[in-house]
All heavy atoms as TSV, in Angstrom:
chain	resi	resn	atom	element	x	y	z
A	1	MET	N	N	198.815	-319.460	113.533
A	1	MET	CA	C	198.856	-317.963	113.662
A	1	MET	C	C	197.678	-317.360	114.270
A	1	MET	O	O	197.671	-316.342	114.826
A	1	MET	CB	C	198.722	-317.573	112.094
A	1	MET	CG	C	200.149	-317.687	111.322
A	1	MET	SD	S	201.519	-316.778	112.146
A	1	MET	CE	C	201.468	-315.320	111.232
A	2	ALA	N	N	196.495	-317.979	114.217
A	2	ALA	CA	C	195.308	-317.478	114.820
A	2	ALA	C	C	195.351	-317.430	116.325
A	2	ALA	O	O	194.586	-316.665	116.994
A	2	ALA	CB	C	194.060	-318.302	114.397
A	3	ASP	N	N	196.149	-318.208	116.855
A	3	ASP	CA	C	196.238	-318.212	118.286
A	3	ASP	C	C	197.086	-317.198	118.999
A	3	ASP	O	O	197.149	-316.947	120.112
A	3	ASP	CB	C	196.694	-319.701	118.868
A	3	ASP	CG	C	195.849	-320.746	118.508
A	3	ASP	OD1	O	194.524	-320.354	118.398
A	3	ASP	OD2	O	196.151	-321.772	118.552
A	4	GLU	N	N	198.003	-316.421	118.098
A	4	GLU	CA	C	198.756	-315.438	118.599
A	4	GLU	C	C	198.100	-314.194	118.995
A	4	GLU	O	O	196.977	-313.785	118.366
A	4	GLU	CB	C	199.856	-315.199	117.562
A	4	GLU	CG	C	200.863	-316.217	117.271
A	4	GLU	CD	C	201.933	-315.755	116.312
A	4	GLU	OE1	O	202.112	-314.637	116.077
A	4	GLU	OE2	O	202.395	-316.774	115.721
A	5	GLU	N	N	198.498	-313.493	120.064
A	5	GLU	CA	C	197.952	-312.242	120.414
A	5	GLU	C	C	198.344	-311.250	119.362
A	5	GLU	O	O	199.478	-311.249	118.990
A	5	GLU	CB	C	198.580	-311.834	121.845
A	5	GLU	CG	C	197.930	-312.372	122.926
A	5	GLU	CD	C	196.359	-311.983	123.276
A	5	GLU	OE1	O	196.193	-310.732	123.183
A	5	GLU	OE2	O	195.579	-312.698	123.284
A	6	PRO	N	N	197.486	-310.423	119.044
A	6	PRO	CA	C	197.731	-309.269	118.061
A	6	PRO	C	C	198.690	-308.281	118.829
A	6	PRO	O	O	198.667	-308.062	119.944
A	6	PRO	CB	C	196.551	-308.618	117.748
A	6	PRO	CG	C	195.596	-309.147	118.872
A	6	PRO	CD	C	196.045	-310.443	119.383
A	7	VAL	N	N	199.670	-307.740	118.023
A	7	VAL	CA	C	200.569	-306.869	118.543
A	7	VAL	C	C	200.169	-305.428	118.217
A	7	VAL	O	O	199.798	-305.200	117.046
A	7	VAL	CB	C	202.035	-307.046	118.065
A	7	VAL	CG1	C	203.081	-306.091	118.501
A	7	VAL	CG2	C	202.482	-308.494	118.364
A	8	ASP	N	N	200.209	-304.555	119.171
A	8	ASP	CA	C	199.804	-303.159	118.903
A	8	ASP	C	C	200.944	-302.415	118.286
A	8	ASP	O	O	201.971	-301.990	118.805
A	8	ASP	CB	C	199.353	-302.439	120.165
A	8	ASP	CG	C	198.850	-300.990	120.066
A	8	ASP	OD1	O	198.730	-300.551	118.816
A	8	ASP	OD2	O	198.620	-300.435	120.947
A	9	GLN	N	N	200.873	-302.150	116.946
A	9	GLN	CA	C	201.856	-301.482	116.061
A	9	GLN	C	C	201.933	-299.996	116.470
A	9	GLN	O	O	203.015	-299.378	116.266
A	9	GLN	CB	C	201.555	-301.598	114.671
A	9	GLN	CG	C	201.622	-303.021	114.105
A	9	GLN	CD	C	202.873	-303.615	114.203
A	9	GLN	OE1	O	203.953	-303.017	113.828
A	9	GLN	NE2	N	203.241	-304.788	114.659
A	10	LYS	N	N	200.824	-299.380	117.016
A	10	LYS	CA	C	200.936	-298.072	117.230
A	10	LYS	C	C	201.990	-297.632	118.242
A	10	LYS	O	O	202.715	-296.695	118.188
A	10	LYS	CB	C	199.532	-297.552	117.764
A	10	LYS	CG	C	199.503	-296.012	118.027
A	10	LYS	CD	C	198.095	-295.593	118.415
A	10	LYS	CE	C	197.998	-294.133	118.480
A	10	LYS	NZ	N	197.684	-293.541	119.768
A	11	LYS	N	N	202.196	-298.437	119.319
A	11	LYS	CA	C	203.155	-298.197	120.353
A	11	LYS	C	C	204.617	-298.190	119.760
A	11	LYS	O	O	205.423	-297.343	120.068
A	11	LYS	CB	C	203.106	-299.277	121.477
A	11	LYS	CG	C	201.803	-299.046	122.295
A	11	LYS	CD	C	201.902	-300.232	123.347
A	11	LYS	CE	C	200.522	-300.197	124.007
A	11	LYS	NZ	N	200.428	-299.589	125.244
A	12	TYR	N	N	204.887	-299.071	118.753
A	12	TYR	CA	C	206.220	-299.072	118.184
A	12	TYR	C	C	206.488	-297.898	117.269
A	12	TYR	O	O	207.434	-297.315	117.190
A	12	TYR	CB	C	206.330	-300.397	117.366
A	12	TYR	CG	C	206.382	-301.629	118.116
A	12	TYR	CD1	C	205.295	-302.555	118.220
A	12	TYR	CD2	C	207.371	-301.867	119.151
A	12	TYR	CE1	C	205.332	-303.769	118.844
A	12	TYR	CE2	C	207.416	-303.031	119.894
A	12	TYR	CZ	C	206.344	-304.037	119.823
A	12	TYR	OH	O	206.311	-304.982	120.497
A	13	LEU	N	N	205.312	-297.524	116.593
A	13	LEU	CA	C	205.452	-296.367	115.665
A	13	LEU	C	C	205.558	-295.108	116.499
A	13	LEU	O	O	206.309	-294.160	116.128
A	13	LEU	CB	C	204.148	-296.263	114.771
A	13	LEU	CG	C	204.184	-297.454	113.745
A	13	LEU	CD1	C	202.851	-297.357	113.026
A	13	LEU	CD2	C	205.264	-297.309	112.784
A	14	GLU	N	N	204.845	-294.955	117.675
A	14	GLU	CA	C	204.973	-293.839	118.512
A	14	GLU	C	C	206.478	-293.708	118.994
A	14	GLU	O	O	206.998	-292.632	118.972
A	14	GLU	CB	C	204.096	-293.975	119.695
A	14	GLU	CG	C	202.661	-293.559	119.414
A	14	GLU	CD	C	201.771	-293.775	120.624
A	14	GLU	OE1	O	202.122	-294.351	121.646
A	14	GLU	OE2	O	200.622	-293.209	120.513
A	15	ASP	N	N	207.092	-294.745	119.371
A	15	ASP	CA	C	208.503	-294.738	119.801
A	15	ASP	C	C	209.351	-294.275	118.799
A	15	ASP	O	O	210.321	-293.529	119.012
A	15	ASP	CB	C	208.849	-296.111	120.393
A	15	ASP	CG	C	208.280	-296.469	121.639
A	15	ASP	OD1	O	207.747	-295.680	122.383
A	15	ASP	OD2	O	208.234	-297.655	121.980
A	16	SER	N	N	209.075	-294.586	117.543
A	16	SER	CA	C	209.994	-294.117	116.445
A	16	SER	C	C	209.670	-292.780	116.111
A	16	SER	O	O	210.604	-292.116	115.511
A	16	SER	CB	C	209.779	-295.076	115.143
A	16	SER	OG	O	208.599	-294.887	114.598
A	17	CYS	N	N	208.548	-292.230	116.394
A	17	CYS	CA	C	208.238	-290.887	116.003
A	17	CYS	C	C	208.565	-289.861	117.163
A	17	CYS	O	O	208.638	-288.608	116.830
A	17	CYS	CB	C	206.633	-290.690	115.731
A	17	CYS	SG	S	206.182	-291.388	114.071
A	18	LYS	N	N	208.715	-290.152	118.338
A	18	LYS	CA	C	208.988	-289.443	119.439
A	18	LYS	C	C	210.234	-288.451	119.197
A	18	LYS	O	O	210.208	-287.325	119.479
A	18	LYS	CB	C	209.010	-290.052	120.691
A	18	LYS	CG	C	207.652	-290.531	121.232
A	18	LYS	CD	C	207.740	-291.179	122.510
A	18	LYS	CE	C	206.338	-291.557	122.975
A	18	LYS	NZ	N	206.431	-292.453	124.312
A	19	PRO	N	N	211.256	-289.078	118.580
A	19	PRO	CA	C	212.458	-288.179	118.402
A	19	PRO	C	C	212.226	-287.158	117.408
A	19	PRO	O	O	213.052	-286.134	117.424
A	19	PRO	CB	C	213.520	-289.267	117.867
A	19	PRO	CG	C	213.055	-290.526	118.376
A	19	PRO	CD	C	211.575	-290.540	118.387
A	20	LYS	N	N	211.261	-287.178	116.593
A	20	LYS	CA	C	210.836	-286.150	115.605
A	20	LYS	C	C	210.120	-285.046	116.188
A	20	LYS	O	O	209.983	-284.002	115.569
A	20	LYS	CB	C	210.211	-286.743	114.441
A	20	LYS	CG	C	210.915	-287.828	113.702
A	20	LYS	CD	C	210.055	-288.501	112.629
A	20	LYS	CE	C	210.907	-289.522	111.824
A	20	LYS	NZ	N	210.227	-290.138	110.835
A	21	CYS	N	N	209.785	-285.254	117.441
A	21	CYS	CA	C	208.806	-284.102	118.088
A	21	CYS	C	C	209.613	-283.693	119.380
A	21	CYS	O	O	208.851	-283.362	120.418
A	21	CYS	CB	C	207.583	-284.757	118.458
A	21	CYS	SG	S	206.615	-285.344	117.156
A	22	VAL	N	N	210.867	-283.484	119.246
A	22	VAL	CA	C	211.598	-282.961	120.392
A	22	VAL	C	C	211.225	-281.516	120.798
A	22	VAL	O	O	211.103	-281.286	122.100
A	22	VAL	CB	C	213.097	-282.949	120.110
A	22	VAL	CG1	C	213.858	-282.446	121.161
A	22	VAL	CG2	C	213.561	-284.353	119.925
A	23	LYS	N	N	210.945	-280.669	119.845
A	23	LYS	CA	C	210.667	-279.252	120.215
A	23	LYS	C	C	209.331	-279.221	121.153
A	23	LYS	O	O	209.393	-278.453	122.193
A	23	LYS	CB	C	210.577	-278.456	118.988
A	23	LYS	CG	C	210.105	-276.922	119.360
A	23	LYS	CD	C	210.672	-275.900	118.468
A	23	LYS	CE	C	210.086	-274.491	118.892
A	23	LYS	NZ	N	209.605	-274.289	120.075
A	24	PRO	N	N	208.302	-279.748	120.658
A	24	PRO	CA	C	207.093	-279.716	121.425
A	24	PRO	C	C	207.245	-280.468	122.839
A	24	PRO	O	O	206.753	-279.947	123.835
A	24	PRO	CB	C	206.047	-280.515	120.694
A	24	PRO	CG	C	206.473	-280.483	119.224
A	24	PRO	CD	C	207.971	-280.473	119.265
A	25	LEU	N	N	208.123	-281.442	122.926
A	25	LEU	CA	C	208.356	-282.086	124.185
A	25	LEU	C	C	209.149	-281.099	125.048
A	25	LEU	O	O	208.732	-281.045	126.220
A	25	LEU	CB	C	209.126	-283.434	123.974
A	25	LEU	CG	C	209.593	-284.113	125.193
A	25	LEU	CD1	C	208.356	-284.537	125.990
A	25	LEU	CD2	C	210.429	-285.382	124.867
A	26	LEU	N	N	210.106	-280.524	124.522
A	26	LEU	CA	C	210.806	-279.499	125.322
A	26	LEU	C	C	210.142	-278.378	125.805
A	26	LEU	O	O	210.248	-277.905	126.925
A	26	LEU	CB	C	212.141	-278.974	124.553
A	26	LEU	CG	C	213.214	-280.094	124.342
A	26	LEU	CD1	C	214.233	-279.550	123.294
A	26	LEU	CD2	C	213.823	-280.639	125.510
A	27	ASP	N	N	209.174	-277.927	124.928
A	27	ASP	CA	C	208.257	-276.858	125.341
A	27	ASP	C	C	207.325	-277.283	126.605
A	27	ASP	O	O	207.092	-276.573	127.463
A	27	ASP	CB	C	207.383	-276.517	124.209
A	27	ASP	CG	C	208.063	-275.702	123.160
A	27	ASP	OD1	O	209.237	-275.285	123.453
A	27	ASP	OD2	O	207.548	-275.549	121.951
A	28	TYR	N	N	206.820	-278.564	126.452
A	28	TYR	CA	C	206.121	-279.118	127.561
A	28	TYR	C	C	206.880	-279.228	128.811
A	28	TYR	O	O	206.336	-278.825	129.884
A	28	TYR	CB	C	205.438	-280.375	127.109
A	28	TYR	CG	C	204.790	-281.221	128.274
A	28	TYR	CD1	C	203.591	-280.650	128.802
A	28	TYR	CD2	C	205.306	-282.349	128.749
A	28	TYR	CE1	C	202.959	-281.358	129.913
A	28	TYR	CE2	C	204.755	-283.106	129.838
A	28	TYR	CZ	C	203.462	-282.454	130.296
A	28	TYR	OH	O	202.820	-283.122	131.397
A	29	GLN	N	N	208.043	-279.818	128.770
A	29	GLN	CA	C	208.874	-280.008	129.966
A	29	GLN	C	C	209.193	-278.581	130.533
A	29	GLN	O	O	209.330	-278.430	131.750
A	29	GLN	CB	C	210.176	-280.678	129.659
A	29	GLN	CG	C	209.851	-282.150	129.356
A	29	GLN	CD	C	211.021	-282.902	128.769
A	29	GLN	OE1	O	212.024	-282.370	128.251
A	29	GLN	NE2	N	211.020	-284.248	128.887
A	30	ALA	N	N	209.449	-277.541	129.636
A	30	ALA	CA	C	209.813	-276.186	130.205
A	30	ALA	C	C	208.620	-275.665	130.974
A	30	ALA	O	O	208.674	-275.006	132.044
A	30	ALA	CB	C	210.221	-275.347	129.047
A	31	CYS	N	N	207.374	-275.900	130.411
A	31	CYS	CA	C	206.153	-275.347	131.165
A	31	CYS	C	C	205.951	-276.152	132.413
A	31	CYS	O	O	205.662	-275.411	133.480
A	31	CYS	CB	C	204.981	-275.758	130.257
A	31	CYS	SG	S	203.292	-275.251	130.853
A	32	VAL	N	N	206.208	-277.515	132.452
A	32	VAL	CA	C	206.035	-278.163	133.654
A	32	VAL	C	C	206.994	-277.617	134.858
A	32	VAL	O	O	206.668	-277.375	135.864
A	32	VAL	CB	C	206.224	-279.705	133.444
A	32	VAL	CG1	C	206.397	-280.443	134.876
A	32	VAL	CG2	C	205.117	-280.347	132.657
A	33	LYS	N	N	208.203	-277.320	134.439
A	33	LYS	CA	C	209.289	-276.796	135.265
A	33	LYS	C	C	208.860	-275.429	135.777
A	33	LYS	O	O	209.046	-275.172	136.956
A	33	LYS	CB	C	210.570	-276.786	134.513
A	33	LYS	CG	C	211.693	-276.614	135.497
A	33	LYS	CD	C	213.075	-276.754	134.704
A	33	LYS	CE	C	214.061	-277.179	135.592
A	33	LYS	NZ	N	215.379	-277.354	134.969
A	34	ARG	N	N	208.300	-274.680	134.856
A	34	ARG	CA	C	207.990	-273.224	135.208
A	34	ARG	C	C	206.891	-273.194	136.208
A	34	ARG	O	O	206.820	-272.334	137.017
A	34	ARG	CB	C	207.463	-272.583	133.862
A	34	ARG	CG	C	207.354	-271.075	133.972
A	34	ARG	CD	C	207.134	-270.425	132.586
A	34	ARG	NE	N	205.991	-271.001	131.870
A	34	ARG	CZ	C	206.255	-271.795	130.835
A	34	ARG	NH1	N	207.445	-271.800	130.149
A	34	ARG	NH2	N	205.171	-272.140	129.991
A	35	ILE	N	N	205.862	-274.165	136.089
A	35	ILE	CA	C	204.662	-274.038	137.044
A	35	ILE	C	C	204.770	-274.955	138.191
A	35	ILE	O	O	203.898	-275.125	139.001
A	35	ILE	CB	C	203.385	-274.352	136.251
A	35	ILE	CG1	C	203.329	-275.731	135.879
A	35	ILE	CG2	C	203.166	-273.246	135.063
A	35	ILE	CD1	C	201.933	-276.221	135.455
A	36	GLN	N	N	205.893	-275.599	138.430
A	36	GLN	CA	C	206.102	-276.450	139.589
A	36	GLN	C	C	205.622	-275.993	140.902
A	36	GLN	O	O	205.081	-276.659	141.691
A	36	GLN	CB	C	207.501	-276.931	139.654
A	36	GLN	CG	C	207.757	-278.348	139.313
A	36	GLN	CD	C	209.220	-278.787	139.278
A	36	GLN	OE1	O	210.131	-277.903	139.407
A	36	GLN	NE2	N	209.483	-279.991	139.024
A	37	GLY	N	N	205.969	-274.793	141.188
A	37	GLY	CA	C	205.614	-274.158	142.469
A	37	GLY	C	C	204.278	-273.550	142.523
A	37	GLY	O	O	203.887	-272.999	143.548
A	38	ASP	N	N	203.471	-273.815	141.608
A	38	ASP	CA	C	201.979	-273.199	141.604
A	38	ASP	C	C	201.166	-274.007	142.599
A	38	ASP	O	O	200.925	-275.257	142.466
A	38	ASP	CB	C	201.311	-273.240	140.196
A	38	ASP	CG	C	199.935	-272.867	140.255
A	38	ASP	OD1	O	199.635	-271.768	140.929
A	38	ASP	OD2	O	199.141	-273.390	139.473
A	39	GLU	N	N	200.777	-273.419	143.673
A	39	GLU	CA	C	199.851	-274.019	144.637
A	39	GLU	C	C	198.392	-273.779	144.392
A	39	GLU	O	O	197.644	-274.385	144.844
A	39	GLU	CB	C	200.262	-273.289	146.099
A	39	GLU	CG	C	201.715	-273.682	146.508
A	39	GLU	CD	C	201.958	-275.051	146.748
A	39	GLU	OE1	O	201.138	-275.784	147.268
A	39	GLU	OE2	O	203.157	-275.434	146.309
A	40	SER	N	N	198.128	-272.830	143.466
A	40	SER	CA	C	196.635	-272.541	143.302
A	40	SER	C	C	196.126	-273.465	142.400
A	40	SER	O	O	194.807	-273.730	142.519
A	40	SER	CB	C	196.525	-271.073	142.614
A	40	SER	OG	O	197.115	-271.116	141.249
A	41	GLY	N	N	196.808	-274.149	141.596
A	41	GLY	CA	C	196.184	-275.217	140.636
A	41	GLY	C	C	195.530	-274.472	139.347
A	41	GLY	O	O	195.010	-275.104	138.633
A	42	HIS	N	N	195.799	-273.117	139.188
A	42	HIS	CA	C	195.262	-272.483	138.007
A	42	HIS	C	C	196.102	-272.676	136.822
A	42	HIS	O	O	195.755	-272.499	135.602
A	42	HIS	CB	C	194.974	-271.049	138.338
A	42	HIS	CG	C	193.949	-270.743	139.249
A	42	HIS	ND1	N	192.610	-271.108	139.157
A	42	HIS	CD2	C	194.030	-270.320	140.582
A	42	HIS	CE1	C	191.878	-270.848	140.268
A	42	HIS	NE2	N	192.698	-270.270	141.095
A	43	LYS	N	N	197.413	-272.836	136.974
A	43	LYS	CA	C	198.332	-272.956	135.867
A	43	LYS	C	C	198.424	-274.377	135.345
A	43	LYS	O	O	198.331	-275.290	136.245
A	43	LYS	CB	C	199.770	-272.362	136.331
A	43	LYS	CG	C	199.834	-270.918	136.704
A	43	LYS	CD	C	201.160	-270.504	137.039
A	43	LYS	CE	C	201.169	-269.079	137.510
A	43	LYS	NZ	N	202.485	-268.683	138.016
A	44	HIS	N	N	198.566	-274.451	134.160
A	44	HIS	CA	C	198.603	-275.915	133.552
A	44	HIS	C	C	199.439	-275.962	132.270
A	44	HIS	O	O	199.645	-274.741	131.705
A	44	HIS	CB	C	197.278	-276.472	133.332
A	44	HIS	CG	C	196.347	-275.653	132.394
A	44	HIS	ND1	N	196.408	-275.831	130.959
A	44	HIS	CD2	C	195.459	-274.731	132.627
A	44	HIS	CE1	C	195.657	-274.887	130.563
A	44	HIS	NE2	N	195.021	-274.238	131.429
A	45	CYS	N	N	199.776	-277.030	131.837
A	45	CYS	CA	C	200.490	-277.276	130.481
A	45	CYS	C	C	199.767	-278.057	129.473
A	45	CYS	O	O	200.322	-278.843	128.824
A	45	CYS	CB	C	201.794	-277.871	130.866
A	45	CYS	SG	S	202.829	-276.859	131.940
A	46	THR	N	N	198.410	-278.005	129.609
A	46	THR	CA	C	197.629	-278.851	128.722
A	46	THR	C	C	197.815	-278.626	127.255
A	46	THR	O	O	198.032	-279.580	126.490
A	46	THR	CB	C	196.152	-278.702	129.043
A	46	THR	OG1	O	195.995	-278.836	130.428
A	46	THR	CG2	C	195.271	-279.605	128.240
A	47	GLY	N	N	198.043	-277.378	126.852
A	47	GLY	CA	C	198.238	-276.981	125.478
A	47	GLY	C	C	199.464	-277.562	124.987
A	47	GLY	O	O	199.517	-278.190	123.869
A	48	GLN	N	N	200.605	-277.535	125.771
A	48	GLN	CA	C	201.945	-277.969	125.315
A	48	GLN	C	C	201.828	-279.516	125.265
A	48	GLN	O	O	202.459	-280.182	124.447
A	48	GLN	CB	C	202.949	-277.572	126.144
A	48	GLN	CG	C	203.381	-276.045	126.234
A	48	GLN	CD	C	202.367	-275.244	127.019
A	48	GLN	OE1	O	201.476	-275.652	127.546
A	48	GLN	NE2	N	202.744	-273.941	127.190
A	49	TYR	N	N	201.103	-280.097	126.211
A	49	TYR	CA	C	200.953	-281.519	126.259
A	49	TYR	C	C	200.357	-282.015	124.953
A	49	TYR	O	O	200.734	-283.063	124.282
A	49	TYR	CB	C	200.128	-282.061	127.449
A	49	TYR	CG	C	199.978	-283.501	127.486
A	49	TYR	CD1	C	200.873	-284.323	128.086
A	49	TYR	CD2	C	198.660	-284.065	127.148
A	49	TYR	CE1	C	200.712	-285.724	128.237
A	49	TYR	CE2	C	198.543	-285.463	127.395
A	49	TYR	CZ	C	199.447	-286.208	127.708
A	49	TYR	OH	O	199.353	-287.580	127.962
A	50	PHE	N	N	199.169	-281.340	124.634
A	50	PHE	CA	C	198.555	-281.799	123.421
A	50	PHE	C	C	199.260	-281.450	122.207
A	50	PHE	O	O	199.174	-282.203	121.145
A	50	PHE	CB	C	197.002	-281.088	123.355
A	50	PHE	CG	C	196.021	-281.706	124.237
A	50	PHE	CD1	C	195.346	-280.979	125.122
A	50	PHE	CD2	C	195.855	-283.148	124.266
A	50	PHE	CE1	C	194.420	-281.574	126.056
A	50	PHE	CE2	C	195.009	-283.698	125.173
A	50	PHE	CZ	C	194.283	-283.064	125.971
A	51	ASP	N	N	200.034	-280.444	122.046
A	51	ASP	CA	C	200.914	-280.135	120.905
A	51	ASP	C	C	201.876	-281.239	120.785
A	51	ASP	O	O	202.111	-281.624	119.640
A	51	ASP	CB	C	201.706	-278.753	121.090
A	51	ASP	CG	C	200.790	-277.579	121.064
A	51	ASP	OD1	O	199.564	-277.645	120.589
A	51	ASP	OD2	O	201.109	-276.494	121.517
A	52	TYR	N	N	202.439	-281.739	121.852
A	52	TYR	CA	C	203.379	-282.844	121.602
A	52	TYR	C	C	202.729	-284.096	121.149
A	52	TYR	O	O	203.269	-284.748	120.115
A	52	TYR	CB	C	204.039	-283.163	123.069
A	52	TYR	CG	C	204.826	-284.467	123.085
A	52	TYR	CD1	C	206.022	-284.443	122.344
A	52	TYR	CD2	C	204.453	-285.552	123.813
A	52	TYR	CE1	C	206.897	-285.661	122.285
A	52	TYR	CE2	C	205.295	-286.648	123.771
A	52	TYR	CZ	C	206.570	-286.585	123.078
A	52	TYR	OH	O	207.405	-287.881	123.002
A	53	TRP	N	N	201.601	-284.513	121.703
A	53	TRP	CA	C	200.987	-285.754	121.242
A	53	TRP	C	C	200.358	-285.559	119.784
A	53	TRP	O	O	200.257	-286.483	119.042
A	53	TRP	CB	C	199.978	-286.226	122.207
A	53	TRP	CG	C	200.730	-286.980	123.347
A	53	TRP	CD1	C	200.904	-286.564	124.536
A	53	TRP	CD2	C	201.368	-288.122	123.203
A	53	TRP	NE1	N	201.745	-287.336	125.316
A	53	TRP	CE2	C	202.018	-288.479	124.503
A	53	TRP	CE3	C	201.600	-289.163	122.180
A	53	TRP	CZ2	C	202.725	-289.595	124.762
A	53	TRP	CZ3	C	202.253	-290.311	122.454
A	53	TRP	CH2	C	202.840	-290.538	123.797
A	54	SER	N	N	200.018	-284.289	119.474
A	54	SER	CA	C	199.506	-284.032	118.156
A	54	SER	C	C	200.679	-284.386	117.198
A	54	SER	O	O	200.429	-284.857	116.002
A	54	SER	CB	C	198.976	-282.601	118.105
A	54	SER	OG	O	198.676	-282.304	116.661
A	55	CYS	N	N	201.867	-283.791	117.499
A	55	CYS	CA	C	203.063	-284.036	116.642
A	55	CYS	C	C	203.292	-285.542	116.399
A	55	CYS	O	O	203.400	-286.016	115.319
A	55	CYS	CB	C	204.244	-283.358	117.196
A	55	CYS	SG	S	205.867	-283.671	116.392
A	56	VAL	N	N	203.316	-286.316	117.538
A	56	VAL	CA	C	203.491	-287.815	117.448
A	56	VAL	C	C	202.371	-288.414	116.611
A	56	VAL	O	O	202.790	-289.197	115.727
A	56	VAL	CB	C	203.606	-288.291	118.903
A	56	VAL	CG1	C	203.664	-289.888	118.815
A	56	VAL	CG2	C	204.750	-287.936	119.760
A	57	ASP	N	N	201.176	-287.973	116.896
A	57	ASP	CA	C	200.037	-288.655	116.115
A	57	ASP	C	C	200.163	-288.371	114.673
A	57	ASP	O	O	199.855	-289.197	113.772
A	57	ASP	CB	C	198.775	-288.141	116.643
A	57	ASP	CG	C	198.329	-288.751	117.924
A	57	ASP	OD1	O	198.906	-289.746	118.348
A	57	ASP	OD2	O	197.434	-288.264	118.546
A	58	LYS	N	N	200.558	-287.163	114.133
A	58	LYS	CA	C	200.650	-286.773	112.855
A	58	LYS	C	C	201.841	-287.593	112.140
A	58	LYS	O	O	201.682	-288.015	110.940
A	58	LYS	CB	C	201.032	-285.299	112.648
A	58	LYS	CG	C	199.860	-284.451	112.776
A	58	LYS	CD	C	200.097	-282.893	112.699
A	58	LYS	CE	C	198.966	-282.043	113.052
A	58	LYS	NZ	N	199.318	-280.630	113.063
A	59	CYS	N	N	202.785	-287.984	112.873
A	59	CYS	CA	C	203.918	-288.841	112.368
A	59	CYS	C	C	203.465	-290.183	112.137
A	59	CYS	O	O	203.724	-291.049	111.274
A	59	CYS	CB	C	205.029	-288.686	113.210
A	59	CYS	SG	S	206.421	-289.789	112.935
A	60	VAL	N	N	202.698	-290.751	113.218
A	60	VAL	CA	C	202.217	-292.165	113.382
A	60	VAL	C	C	201.133	-292.505	112.279
A	60	VAL	O	O	201.223	-293.536	111.587
A	60	VAL	CB	C	201.751	-292.488	114.694
A	60	VAL	CG1	C	201.098	-293.878	114.796
A	60	VAL	CG2	C	202.873	-292.489	115.627
A	61	ALA	N	N	200.200	-291.542	112.004
A	61	ALA	CA	C	198.958	-291.913	111.224
A	61	ALA	C	C	199.245	-292.429	109.868
A	61	ALA	O	O	198.718	-293.417	109.477
A	61	ALA	CB	C	198.089	-290.620	111.142
A	62	PRO	N	N	200.141	-291.754	109.139
A	62	PRO	CA	C	200.327	-292.271	107.601
A	62	PRO	C	C	200.965	-293.650	107.772
A	62	PRO	O	O	200.772	-294.397	106.814
A	62	PRO	CB	C	201.297	-291.315	107.048
A	62	PRO	CG	C	201.496	-290.174	107.951
A	62	PRO	CD	C	200.801	-290.513	109.328
A	63	ARG	N	N	201.703	-294.025	108.747
A	63	ARG	CA	C	202.337	-295.372	108.728
A	63	ARG	C	C	201.465	-296.396	109.384
A	63	ARG	O	O	201.630	-297.622	108.978
A	63	ARG	CB	C	203.677	-295.122	109.666
A	63	ARG	CG	C	204.632	-294.352	109.147
A	63	ARG	CD	C	205.927	-294.621	109.770
A	63	ARG	NE	N	206.704	-293.438	110.107
A	63	ARG	CZ	C	207.703	-293.482	111.001
A	63	ARG	NH1	N	208.015	-294.459	111.587
A	63	ARG	NH2	N	208.247	-292.226	111.275
A	64	LEU	N	N	200.445	-295.953	110.247
A	64	LEU	CA	C	199.636	-296.957	110.935
A	64	LEU	C	C	198.471	-297.329	110.024
A	64	LEU	O	O	198.091	-298.560	110.038
A	64	LEU	CB	C	199.203	-296.395	112.242
A	64	LEU	CG	C	198.289	-297.212	113.049
A	64	LEU	CD1	C	198.982	-298.476	113.519
A	64	LEU	CD2	C	197.802	-296.609	114.334
A	65	LEU	N	N	197.782	-296.422	109.399
A	65	LEU	CA	C	196.610	-296.658	108.639
A	65	LEU	C	C	196.773	-297.808	107.632
A	65	LEU	O	O	195.882	-298.710	107.487
A	65	LEU	CB	C	196.100	-295.492	108.022
A	65	LEU	CG	C	195.538	-294.464	109.033
A	65	LEU	CD1	C	195.084	-293.121	108.377
A	65	LEU	CD2	C	194.459	-294.999	109.854
A	66	PRO	N	N	197.918	-297.888	106.832
A	66	PRO	CA	C	197.981	-299.051	105.876
A	66	PRO	C	C	198.168	-300.368	106.643
A	66	PRO	O	O	197.762	-301.377	106.014
A	66	PRO	CB	C	199.267	-298.656	105.159
A	66	PRO	CG	C	199.446	-297.202	105.317
A	66	PRO	CD	C	198.938	-296.885	106.616
A	67	LYS	N	N	198.616	-300.524	107.788
A	67	LYS	CA	C	198.721	-301.651	108.563
A	67	LYS	C	C	197.423	-302.112	109.061
A	67	LYS	O	O	197.237	-303.291	109.489
A	67	LYS	CB	C	199.729	-301.530	109.608
A	67	LYS	CG	C	201.177	-301.277	109.094
A	67	LYS	CD	C	202.075	-301.182	110.233
A	67	LYS	CE	C	203.499	-301.005	109.738
A	67	LYS	NZ	N	204.655	-301.375	110.493
A	68	LEU	N	N	196.411	-301.298	109.241
A	68	LEU	CA	C	195.210	-301.647	109.791
A	68	LEU	C	C	194.268	-302.285	108.828
A	68	LEU	O	O	193.311	-302.878	109.043
A	68	LEU	CB	C	194.337	-300.453	110.334
A	68	LEU	CG	C	195.199	-299.815	111.586
A	68	LEU	CD1	C	194.483	-298.563	111.965
A	68	LEU	CD2	C	195.334	-300.798	112.633
A	69	LYS	N	N	194.485	-302.076	107.450
A	69	LYS	CA	C	193.663	-302.605	106.435
A	69	LYS	C	C	193.908	-304.061	106.180
A	69	LYS	O	O	194.806	-304.748	106.484
A	69	LYS	CB	C	193.864	-301.817	105.114
A	69	LYS	CG	C	193.368	-300.399	105.329
A	69	LYS	CD	C	193.676	-299.704	104.024
A	69	LYS	CE	C	193.042	-298.282	104.198
A	69	LYS	NZ	N	193.212	-297.469	103.041
């Protein structure tokens, strides 16, 4: 057992949580589509991107922390 590589549980938990965060993902994708033609570089979708990953992290955290102990 000691010779086995540890498996990152967070990636599996993120995959199971992503379907629960569809609305923030759709908001992010809509933003990306909306600013596609921006040549100035002033427009961005950082807020929507962080909203999506915040949703995923809130779902993952309660399941991940007990596995780390």
